[in-house]
ZAMARGU-4260 file (C-alpha; in steps of 0.2 Angstrom, whole numbers, plus 5000, padded with zeros to 4 digits):
<rodrens>
0) 4777/5107/5010 | 4764/5119/5005 | 4777/5129/4997 | 4782/5115/4985 | 4765/5116/4977
5) 4767/5134/4973 | 4775/5136/4956 | 4775/5117/4956 | 4771/5111/4939 | 4789/5105/4937
10) 4788/5097/4955 | 4771/5089/4951 | 4778/5081/4935 | 4793/5074/4944 | 4783/5068/4959
15) 4770/5059/4949 | 4783/5051/4938 | 4792/5043/4953 | 4775/5038/4961 | 4770/5029/4945
20) 4787/5020/4944 | 4787/5015/4962 | 4770/5012/4969 | 4761/5004/4954 | 4774/4990/4952
25) 4774/4987/4971 | 4756/4985/4972 | 4754/4974/4957 | 4769/4963/4963 | 4762/4962/4980
30) 4745/4956/4974 | 4753/4943/4962 | 4764/4937/4976 | 4749/4935/4988 | 4740/4923/4976
35) 4755/4913/4971 | 4761/4911/4989 | 4745/4903/4994 | 4748/4889/4981 | 4767/4889/4984
40) 4766/4887/5003 | 4754/4872/5002 | 4765/4863/4989 | 4780/4868/4998 | 4774/4860/5014
45) 4771/4843/5005 | 4786/4843/4995 | 4798/4849/5009 | 4790/4836/5021 | 4792/4822/5008
50) 4809/4827/5003 | 4815/4829/5021 | 4807/4812/5026 | 4816/4804/5011 | 4832/4811/5015
55) 4831/4806/5034 | 4825/4789/5029 | 4841/4787/5018 | 4851/4791/5033 | 4842/4778/5044
60) 4844/4766/5029 | 4863/4769/5030 | 4862/4764/5049 | 4852/4748/5045 | 4865/4744/5031
65) 4878/4746/5044 | 4870/4733/5055 | 4868/4721/5040 | 4886/4723/5035 | 4892/4720/5053
70) 4881/4704/5054 | 4888/4698/5037 | 4906/4702/5043 | 4903/4692/5059 | 4896/4677/5049
75) 4913/4676/5040 | 4923/4679/5055 | 4934/4664/5059 | 4936/4668/5078 | 4917/4669/5079
80) 4915/4652/5070 | 4926/4644/5084 | 4915/4652/5097 | 4899/4646/5089 | 4905/4628/5083
85) 4916/4623/5097 | 4909/4616/5114 | 4920/4623/5128 | 4925/4609/5141 | 4928/4621/5155
90) 4926/4639/5159 | 4944/4643/5155 | 4942/4636/5138 | 4926/4646/5136 | 4935/4662/5141
95) 4949/4658/5128 | 4936/4656/5114 | 4927/4672/5119 | 4942/4684/5121 | 4945/4686/5102
100) 4927/4689/5099 | 4926/4702/5113 | 4941/4711/5105 | 4931/4711/5088 | 4916/4718/5096
105) 4925/4732/5104 | 4932/4737/5087 | 4915/4737/5079 | 4908/4747/5093 | 4921/4760/5091
110) 4920/4762/5073 | 4901/4763/5072 | 4894/4777/5083 | 4876/4772/5079 | 4878/4756/5089
115) 4874/4757/5108 | 4878/4739/5113 | 4882/4723/5103 | 4882/4705/5110 | 4885/4688/5102
120) 4875/4672/5108 | 4882/4654/5106 | 4869/4640/5108 | 4883/4627/5110 | 4891/4636/5125
125) 4874/4644/5130 | 4884/4660/5133 | 4883/4678/5128 | 4898/4689/5124 | 4899/4708/5125
130) 4914/4719/5122 | 4918/4719/5140 | 4913/4702/5147 | 4905/4685/5146 | 4888/4681/5153
135) 4876/4667/5156 | 4859/4670/5148 | 4850/4672/5165 | 4863/4685/5171 | 4862/4694/5154
140) 4843/4695/5155 | 4843/4701/5173 | 4856/4715/5169 | 4849/4721/5153 | 4831/4719/5154
145) 4820/4727/5167 | 4820/4717/5184 | 4806/4704/5185 | 4804/4688/5194 | 4793/4681/5181
150) 4802/4665/5174 | 4790/4664/5160 | 4796/4681/5152 | 4814/4674/5153 | 4809/4658/5145
155) 4800/4667/5130 | 4816/4678/5128 | 4827/4662/5129 | 4817/4654/5115 | 4817/4670/5105
160) 4836/4671/5104 | 4837/4652/5100 | 4825/4654/5086 | 4832/4657/5068 | 4828/4675/5063
165) 4834/4684/5048 | 4838/4703/5052 | 4824/4706/5063 | 4821/4723/5072 | 4810/4725/5087
170) 4808/4739/5100 | 4813/4734/5118 | 4814/4742/5135 | 4831/4740/5144 | 4840/4745/5160
175) 4853/4759/5160 | 4869/4760/5169 | 4861/4773/5180 | 4847/4761/5185 | 4834/4769/5174
180) 4823/4762/5161 | 4827/4767/5143 | 4819/4763/5126 | 4830/4754/5113 | 4829/4746/5096
185) 4835/4728/5096 | 4842/4721/5080 | 4843/4702/5079 | 4851/4691/5066 | 4855/4672/5066
190) 4873/4667/5065 | 4882/4661/5055 | 4865/4660/5044 | 4847/4657/5046 | 4848/4639/5040
195) 4863/4634/5051 | 4857/4643/5067 | 4871/4641/5080 | 4868/4658/5088 | 4864/4676/5085
200) 4870/4694/5085 | 4860/4706/5097 | 4863/4725/5094 | 4854/4738/5105 | 4852/4755/5097
205) 4846/4771/5105 | 4829/4776/5099 | 4834/4794/5101 | 4847/4792/5087 | 4833/4788/5075
210) 4822/4802/5081 | 4836/4815/5080 | 4838/4810/5061 | 4820/4815/5058 | 4820/4831/5069
215) 4821/4843/5055 | 4805/4835/5048 | 4796/4837/5064 | 4802/4853/5073 | 4795/4865/5060
220) 4777/4858/5060 | 4776/4849/5077 | 4772/4832/5069 | 4774/4814/5074 | 4786/4801/5067
225) 4783/4782/5065 | 4795/4769/5058 | 4787/4752/5053 | 4796/4736/5048 | 4791/4726/5033
230) 4777/4718/5042 | 4770/4735/5046 | 4774/4733/5065 | 4780/4749/5074 | 4798/4750/5078
235) 4800/4768/5083 | 4786/4780/5088 | 4788/4799/5091 | 4771/4800/5100 | 4765/4783/5106
240) 4749/4790/5114 | 4741/4793/5097 | 4731/4779/5089 | 4743/4771/5077 | 4729/4763/5066
245) 4729/4777/5055 | 4748/4776/5053 | 4747/4758/5047 | 4733/4761/5034 | 4736/4764/5015
250) 4754/4761/5016 | 4755/4749/5001 | 4761/4762/4990 | 4780/4766/4991 | 4777/4785/4993
255) 4761/4795/4996 | 4755/4812/5004 | 4737/4812/5010 | 4726/4821/5022 | 4719/4810/5037
260) 4709/4813/5052 | 4717/4812/5069 | 4710/4814/5087 | 4717/4831/5087 | 4710/4836/5070
265) 4715/4835/5052 | 4733/4831/5048 | 4744/4828/5033 | 4752/4810/5032 | 4767/4809/5023
270) 4776/4792/5021 | 4790/4784/5011 | 4796/4766/5009 | 4814/4761/5010 | 4820/4753/4994
275) 4833/4743/5004 | 4824/4735/5019 | 4805/4739/5015 | 4803/4749/5031 | 4790/4762/5031
280) 4793/4780/5037 | 4778/4789/5042 | 4776/4808/5047 | 4760/4815/5054 | 4760/4834/5052
285) 4745/4843/5060 | 4735/4853/5047 | 4734/4869/5058 | 4753/4870/5058 | 4754/4877/5040
290) 4737/4884/5039 | 4742/4897/5052 | 4757/4901/5041 | 4745/4904/5027 | 4735/4916/5037
295) 4751/4925/5043 | 4756/4926/5025 | 4740/4934/5020 | 4741/4947/5033 | 4760/4951/5030
300) 4757/4952/5012 | 4743/4965/5014 | 4754/4974/5027 | 4769/4975/5015 | 4758/4981/5000
305) 4751/4995/5011 | 4769/4999/5018 | 4777/4999/5001 | 4763/5010/4995 | 4767/5023/5009
310) 4786/5021/5006 | 4783/5024/4987 | 4774/5040/4991 | 4787/5046/5004 | 4802/5041/4992
315) 4793/5049/4977 | 4791/5065/4987 | 4809/5066/4993 | 4816/5061/4977 | 4806/5074/4967
320) 4811/5087/4980 | 4829/5082/4978 | 4828/5083/4959 | 4818/5099/4960 | 4830/5107/4971
325) 4842/5114/4957 | 4826/5121/4948 | 4820/5129/4964 | 4838/5136/4967 | 4837/5143/4949
330) 4820/5151/4952 | 4826/5158/4968 | 4841/5166/4960 | 4830/5173/4946 | 4818/5180/4958
335) 4832/5188/4968 | 4840/5195/4952 | 4825/5200/4943 | 4812/5203/4956 | 4795/5195/4959
340) 4787/5199/4942 | 4789/5180/4937 | 4779/5174/4952 | 4763/5169/4942 | 4773/5160/4928
345) 4777/5142/4926 | 4795/5137/4932 | 4800/5130/4915 | 4794/5146/4906 | 4803/5157/4918
350) 4820/5147/4915 | 4817/5147/4897 | 4815/5166/4896 | 4830/5169/4907 | 4841/5157/4896
355) 4836/5167/4881 | 4841/5183/4888 | 4857/5176/4895 | 4862/5169/4878 | 4861/5187/4871
360) 4871/5193/4885 | 4884/5180/4882 | 4886/5185/4864 | 4890/5202/4869 | 4902/5197/4882
365) 4911/5186/4869 | 4914/5202/4859 | 4922/5210/4874 | 4933/5194/4878 | 4940/5195/4860
370) 4950/5210/4867 | 4959/5199/4879 | 4963/5185/4868 | 4981/5190/4865 | 4985/5190/4883
375) 4977/5173/4886 | 4986/5166/4870 | 5002/5172/4878 | 4999/5163/4894 | 4993/5148/4885
380) 5008/5146/4874 | 5020/5149/4889 | 5012/5135/4898 | 5014/5123/4883 | 5033/5128/4883
385) 5036/5127/4901 | 5025/5112/4907 | 5027/5101/4892 | 5016/5085/4891 | 5006/5090/4906
390) 5000/5106/4897 | 4998/5097/4880 | 4987/5084/4886 | 4974/5098/4890 | 4975/5106/4873
395) 4959/5105/4863 | 4954/5110/4846 | 4941/5122/4852 | 4954/5131/4863 | 4966/5133/4848
400) 4952/5139/4837 | 4946/5152/4850 | 4964/5158/4852 | 4968/5157/4833 | 4982/5146/4836
405) 4988/5132/4825 | 5001/5120/4832 | 4998/5104/4821 | 5013/5108/4810 | 5024/5094/4801
410) 5040/5100/4810 | 5042/5113/4823 | 5056/5121/4834 | 5058/5135/4847 | 5071/5150/4847
415) 5074/5160/4862 | 5080/5178/4862 | 5087/5188/4877 | 5086/5207/4878 | 5100/5216/4888
420) 5104/5234/4890 | 5122/5239/4885 | 5133/5243/4900 | 5135/5261/4893 | 5116/5263/4893
425) 5107/5275/4905 | 5096/5266/4918 | 5081/5278/4912 | 5081/5268/4896 | 5073/5253/4905
430) 5056/5258/4898 | 5064/5258/4881 | 5069/5240/4883 | 5051/5236/4887 | 5044/5245/4872
435) 5057/5235/4862 | 5051/5219/4868 | 5034/5222/4863 | 5040/5228/4846 | 5051/5213/4845
440) 5036/5201/4847 | 5026/5210/4834 | 5041/5210/4822 | 5044/5191/4825 | 5026/5186/4820
445) 5026/5198/4805 | 5043/5191/4799 | 5037/5173/4800 | 5020/5175/4791 | 5028/5173/4774
450) 5038/5158/4777 | 5031/5148/4791 | 5019/5147/4806 | 5026/5157/4821 | 5021/5164/4838
455) 5031/5175/4849 | 5029/5173/4868 | 5036/5183/4882 | 5044/5171/4895 | 5051/5182/4908
460) 5069/5186/4913 | 5069/5197/4898 | 5067/5183/4886 | 5056/5180/4871 | 5052/5163/4864
465) 5048/5161/4846 | 5038/5145/4841 | 5041/5141/4823 | 5032/5128/4813 | 5031/5122/4795
470) 5020/5110/4784 | 5035/5106/4773 | 5046/5092/4781 | 5062/5101/4777 | 5072/5104/4793
475) 5086/5114/4784 | 5073/5126/4777 | 5066/5130/4794 | 5083/5131/4802 | 5088/5144/4788
480) 5072/5154/4792 | 5076/5154/4810 | 5094/5160/4808 | 5088/5174/4795 | 5075/5179/4808
485) 5087/5180/4822 | 5100/5190/4811 | 5087/5202/4805 | 5081/5206/4823 | 5099/5209/4829
490) 5105/5221/4816 | 5095/5237/4817 | 5091/5238/4836 | 5109/5235/4841 | 5115/5249/4830
495) 5101/5261/4834 | 5097/5257/4852 | 5108/5253/4867 | 5102/5235/4867 | 5111/5218/4865
500) 5101/5204/4858 | 5107/5186/4859 | 5098/5170/4853 | 5098/5151/4856 | 5089/5140/4844
505) 5083/5122/4849 | 5082/5107/4838 | 5069/5104/4825 | 5056/5090/4829 | 5042/5082/4820
510) 5024/5088/4825 | 5021/5099/4840 | 5023/5087/4855 | 5041/5091/4858 | 5039/5110/4859
515) 5044/5110/4877 | 5060/5100/4873 | 5065/5111/4860 | 5062/5126/4872 | 5073/5118/4885
520) 5087/5116/4871 | 5085/5134/4866 | 5086/5139/4884 | 5103/5130/4886 | 5109/5137/4869
525) 5105/5154/4875 | 5114/5152/4891 | 5129/5146/4881 | 5128/5161/4870 | 5128/5173/4885
530) 5143/5163/4894 | 5153/5163/4878 | 5148/5181/4873 | 5141/5175/4856 | 5126/5181/4846
535) 5117/5166/4839 | 5120/5148/4845 | 5112/5132/4839 | 5109/5118/4852 | 5116/5105/4840
540) 5132/5115/4838 | 5136/5115/4857 | 5132/5096/4857 | 5146/5094/4844 | 5159/5102/4855
545) 5172/5094/4867 | 5162/5087/4881 | 5176/5086/4894 | 5186/5100/4902 | 5204/5098/4907
550) 5208/5102/4925 | 5221/5089/4931 | 5223/5086/4949 | 5241/5091/4948 | 5236/5108/4942
555) 5223/5109/4956 | 5236/5105/4969 | 5248/5117/4962 | 5234/5131/4962 | 5230/5127/4980
560) 5248/5126/4986 | 5252/5143/4978 | 5237/5151/4986 | 5242/5144/5003 | 5260/5150/5001
565) 5253/5167/4996 | 5261/5166/4979 | 5249/5177/4970 | 5258/5178/4953 | 5260/5159/4952
570) 5242/5156/4957 | 5236/5168/4943 | 5247/5160/4930 | 5239/5143/4934 | 5221/5150/4933
575) 5226/5158/4916 | 5234/5143/4909 | 5219/5131/4913 | 5207/5144/4907 | 5216/5146/4890
580) 5217/5128/4888 | 5198/5125/4890 | 5190/5141/4884 | 5201/5147/4870 | 5208/5130/4863
585) 5192/5120/4866 | 5173/5122/4863 | 5165/5115/4878 | 5146/5113/4881 | 5137/5125/4892
590) 5136/5112/4907 | 5155/5108/4905 | 5159/5127/4906 | 5149/5129/4922 | 5157/5113/4929
595) 5174/5120/4925 | 5170/5137/4933 | 5163/5127/4948 | 5180/5118/4950 | 5190/5134/4950
600) 5179/5141/4963 | 5180/5125/4973 | 5199/5125/4972 | 5199/5143/4980 | 5187/5137/4994
605) 5198/5122/4998 | 5213/5133/5000 | 5204/5145/5011 | 5197/5130/5022 | 5215/5123/5024
610) 5221/5141/5029 | 5206/5142/5041 | 5199/5157/5032 | 5180/5158/5035 | 5176/5172/5023
615) 5169/5161/5009 | 5152/5170/5007 | 5157/5180/4992 | 5163/5164/4983 | 5146/5155/4986
620) 5137/5171/4980 | 5147/5170/4964 | 5143/5151/4962 | 5124/5155/4964 | 5125/5169/4952
625) 5133/5157/4939 | 5119/5145/4941 | 5105/5158/4941 | 5097/5160/4924 | 5093/5178/4927
630) 5111/5183/4930 | 5111/5196/4916 | 5120/5183/4904 | 5137/5187/4911 | 5151/5179/4900
635) 5166/5169/4904 | 5177/5184/4905 | 5167/5191/4920 | 5168/5175/4930 | 5187/5173/4926
640) 5190/5191/4932 | 5180/5187/4948 | 5190/5171/4951 | 5206/5181/4949 | 5200/5194/4961
645) 5196/5181/4974 | 5213/5173/4972 | 5222/5190/4974 | 5212/5194/4990 | 5216/5177/4998
650) 5235/5178/4994 | 5236/5195/5002 | 5228/5188/5018 | 5241/5174/5017 | 5255/5186/5016
655) 5248/5195/5032 | 5247/5179/5041 | 5264/5174/5036 | 5271/5190/5043 | 5262/5187/5060
660) 5266/5169/5061 | 5283/5168/5070 | 5277/5178/5084 | 5261/5168/5086 | 5271/5152/5084
665) 5284/5157/5098 | 5270/5162/5110 | 5261/5146/5107 | 5276/5135/5109 | 5280/5143/5126
670) 5263/5141/5132 | 5262/5122/5127 | 5279/5118/5134 | 5275/5127/5151 | 5259/5115/5152
675) 5268/5099/5146 | 5286/5099/5150 | 5284/5087/5165 | 5277/5074/5152 | 5292/5063/5148
680) 5283/5058/5132 | 5286/5076/5125 | 5297/5077/5110 | 5302/5088/5096 | 5291/5077/5084
685) 5276/5078/5095 | 5278/5097/5096 | 5280/5099/5077 | 5264/5089/5074 | 5254/5100/5086
690) 5259/5116/5077 | 5258/5108/5059 | 5276/5111/5055 | 5291/5099/5051 | 5303/5094/5065
695) 5318/5101/5055 | 5309/5118/5054 | 5305/5118/5072 | 5323/5114/5077 | 5329/5129/5067
700) 5315/5140/5074 | 5321/5136/5092 | 5339/5141/5088 | 5333/5157/5079 | 5320/5163/5092
705) 5324/5155/5108 | 5344/5155/5106 | 5345/5137/5111 | 5340/5120/5106 | 5323/5112/5110
710) 5332/5099/5122 | 5341/5113/5132 | 5325/5123/5133 | 5315/5109/5140 | 5328/5102/5151
715) 5332/5119/5159 | 5313/5120/5165 | 5314/5102/5171 | 5330/5105/5181 | 5322/5120/5189
720) 5308/5109/5196 | 5320/5095/5201 | 5329/5107/5213 | 5313/5109/5223 | 5311/5090/5224
725) 5329/5088/5230 | 5328/5102/5243 | 5312/5092/5249 | 5323/5077/5253 | 5317/5067/5238
730) 5328/5053/5231 | 5337/5057/5215 | 5328/5044/5206 | 5311/5050/5211 | 5316/5068/5208
735) 5321/5063/5190 | 5304/5055/5186 | 5294/5068/5194 | 5303/5082/5184 | 5300/5073/5167
740) 5316/5064/5164 | 5316/5046/5157 | 5331/5040/5167 | 5343/5045/5180 | 5359/5046/5169
745) 5350/5059/5158 | 5344/5069/5173 | 5362/5069/5181 | 5370/5075/5165 | 5357/5089/5162
750) 5358/5094/5181 | 5377/5096/5180 | 5376/5106/5164 | 5364/5119/5171 | 5370/5120/5189
755) 5388/5114/5189 | 5384/5101/5202 | 5377/5083/5202 | 5360/5082/5211 | 5369/5074/5227
760) 5382/5088/5228 | 5368/5101/5225 | 5358/5094/5240 | 5373/5093/5251 | 5379/5110/5248
765) 5362/5118/5251 | 5360/5108/5267
</rodrens>
């Protein structure tokens, strides 16, 4: 770290800038946050507590409204009216009256999850109905309420349920199903109304359900909850051990937040009043609960300020070091290149001095680079012609200005020239061709200066491209200039030197964005000129030519059959006729001429494949040479002569095969018959199909080379085998089948013909 402060004026500026930007705002914001948080947390506890208490009270109000709605619905229930108004004469009648009410109670119990148990009391029948049964008041009291033998308590309870009450809620203690004692909230309402009191509805609700509703209010601050009715009597108490006097004081206002004294110390009392049933909801929150949070906030705020200050220092140091790294690298490079004489200087001053000296050096290098501009320009223009849009997208005015190139002409085109040594030229004159190419480039640009903007580019394969542009939108004038240029460049060198120059000229387009397209067209026109042995060819001229060549299938079959038959003269006549028809009487495009030559080569290949001749490499080499742009610009006469040479060679091979064929065929037939003559399916047609000849030809061949017919030749071999079977005591029929005969009659006739005996006579004579 100490090394950073050496030559560190730049580093110090960067470090202090980051430190000021980071540390000071952090400290100021932390202090403001500290003082604001003190006020906010106090207000927040009050507002959050009151808001949460009001929200929870709304939920409890919805429970109470549900009870009121159930009571109202039962007041209008006809089945309940029957149970309240009708005096049952017997227990059976009482059960019939209570059963519909039980069903309704089940429905309300299922649909209202806040209800624990619900009962209906009828004064006329002195009975209580639950969702599951019918009880007498004494039985109900002993089952629901804690067991006691005090009849006075039962009497008070009985008087209470007979008394007219309007929606009264009181806390009670009841027995559970498990035998324990649980705290409940009892809701009682006279039925069908307070004036006409014939009974009442009794609803027992779990006190825990109400406390759970307020749990969010209490759990954060460990407070206590009280729910008071409209007479300020406690219904639900979270902490009954506390004195509730303070909870019942100062509750006349509907909503209030105040600080009170409790046995445990100061506390915050928050209460709200329901707008629907005038219940009071009171929350007692110990004061220490949120004072501790304020102390923690003070400590955490101070800790964060210190931590952020330290982080600001560390971040500033590393950020400054990171941003200073390029400067340090530059200084290290300068010290390595120029020595330590800059050690006592400021970093910025060192860099400034080096930049000044570097600018002077760059200027001197620019003078040197100007010598290589022609080479760079050649490569740059070649990429424009070859790569098209990909290269043109990268063009810039500064690059064109540096290379002294102007391409933004109104119209432009490309002409392509090919330099070729004459066949009579000496190979030592290749150097002369290279000199001529250099001179040709200079001559092109010099000839175009007076008429248009032009650049000569050597493209490889002994070709030179000429980019021509004009600011006058007259394509005819530019085309004349290109033709005059090509004619002038061809005249003198071809007469004085052993050089042949051919040219292809592409179409003229607006602007310079289609230079690559014009180059491709010029290249195709140049190939056409070489193939047709012409000097100058325009691309638009070859587009006007006939676009289809004529090589009918009948001619192709005639050529293939002539080659397969070894008829050399006939095959050459077919090649000459289709060549004259397409190349002398038509003007095909370059692609059509290539396809025509491909078809001629392919016809020769087909004939060779049918003759099972495998020596096709020379033909494939000729096809590759036809498709190679660097083929020396061979013309049609060269490829025609090559095709004829291939045809003559194949025909000679066919003549040799035809002279050797009879002996090979005779040998093959003998071997095949020796292997298959026992097969009764063997026939002349099958044998002819195996050796790819006609049955008629094969029949004549047998008589000429075997001096007998096919049938006699085969039957003679079969009879010789049959003799062995007969001497082995085989039956005549079995001997006939095993020796290859289809039936016994044919076997007997053939046997008599070659032995003079029938099969039976032959066996008897030999025995």
